[in-house]
Structure formats: C-alpha cells, structure tokens
C-alpha positions as CSV (number, residue, x, y, z in Angstrom):
1,M,72.5,-113.8,-3.4
2,M,71.4,-117.4,-3.1
3,L,68.1,-116.2,-1.5
4,V,67.4,-113.8,-4.2
5,E,68.2,-116.4,-6.9
6,G,65.9,-118.9,-5.2
7,R,68.7,-121.3,-4.4
8,A,68.2,-121.0,-0.6
9,D,65.1,-120.8,1.6
10,V,66.7,-119.2,4.7
11,G,69.8,-117.1,5.5
12,F,71.1,-114.8,8.1
13,G,71.2,-111.1,7.5
14,L,69.9,-107.7,8.3
15,E,66.4,-106.4,7.8
16,A,67.9,-103.3,6.1
17,L,69.4,-105.6,3.5
18,A,66.4,-107.9,3.1
19,R,63.8,-105.1,2.5
20,P,65.2,-103.6,-0.7
21,L,65.5,-107.1,-2.2
22,G,61.8,-107.9,-1.4
23,L,62.8,-110.7,1.0
24,G,60.9,-111.6,4.1
25,F,62.6,-111.1,7.4
26,V,62.1,-112.7,10.8
27,P,64.3,-111.3,13.6
28,L,66.0,-114.0,15.7
29,L,67.8,-111.8,18.2
30,R,68.5,-108.3,19.2
31,E,71.9,-106.8,19.4
32,S,73.0,-103.6,21.0
33,F,76.1,-101.6,19.9
34,D,77.8,-99.0,22.0
35,L,80.3,-96.4,20.9
36,L,83.1,-95.9,23.4
37,V,84.1,-92.2,23.3
38,D,86.8,-90.4,25.3
39,R,85.2,-87.8,27.6
40,R,87.1,-84.9,26.0
41,A,86.3,-86.0,22.5
42,W,82.5,-86.0,23.3
43,F,82.6,-82.2,23.4
44,E,84.8,-81.7,20.3
45,P,83.1,-80.3,17.2
46,P,83.3,-83.4,15.0
47,L,81.5,-85.6,17.5
48,Q,78.9,-82.9,18.3
49,R,78.2,-82.5,14.6
50,L,77.7,-86.3,14.4
51,W,75.2,-86.2,17.3
52,A,73.4,-83.2,15.8
53,F,73.0,-85.0,12.5
54,A,71.8,-88.2,14.3
55,R,69.0,-86.2,15.9
56,T,67.7,-84.8,12.6
57,P,64.3,-85.9,11.3
58,R,66.0,-86.9,8.0
59,F,68.4,-89.4,9.8
60,R,65.5,-90.8,11.9
61,A,63.4,-91.2,8.8
62,R,66.2,-93.1,7.0
63,A,66.7,-95.4,9.9
64,R,63.0,-96.2,10.0
65,E,62.9,-96.7,6.2
66,L,65.8,-99.1,6.3
67,G,64.1,-101.1,9.0
68,G,65.5,-103.1,11.9
69,Y,67.2,-100.2,13.6
70,D,66.1,-98.9,17.0
71,I,67.8,-95.5,17.5
72,A,65.6,-94.4,20.4
73,E,68.6,-94.3,22.7
74,L,71.2,-93.0,20.2
75,G,73.6,-90.6,21.9
76,T,72.7,-91.8,25.5
77,V,75.6,-91.6,27.9
78,R,75.7,-94.9,29.7
79,W,78.7,-94.4,31.9
80,N,80.7,-91.2,32.8
81,A,83.4,-91.7,35.3
C-alpha cells in the first residue's frame, strides 16, 4: 500500500496487481511454474475439467486482462516416464 499512498517509489510485485491500482510496472525477471501431476490423475475428470476450462477463450482473455501471465504453454506435458 505504500506505493499507492505515495510513500514509496519502487516495490516488488506482480503486474496483475499493479494494473488495477494504476501503478506502472517494469518486469525484472521471468519465472516459470510447473504443476507436477500423477500420470493417472491426468486422465481423471477433475483435472480434465481444469484443462478444458484453461483452454476457454474466457480464461485466456482474463489472463491477458490481468497482464504478466504467459499461458501459451499451459497444459503442456514436459516429461512422461
């Protein structure tokens, strides 16, 4: 809140949080997050519903609206042994 109140010039945070507050944002680094899923669980209905939702135009539009999220590879299987 110090940034919003004008008591600080710089702070660490997420673009998705800075935008709604009208704060400028300069990305300093890029982080990737992977979700580790048991092979059997991948095919279970709850996880399949999650992936189906994540592929919807509504979900993609919201991620774009929030800013700072690259979901291009969402749902990509990186390792399957």
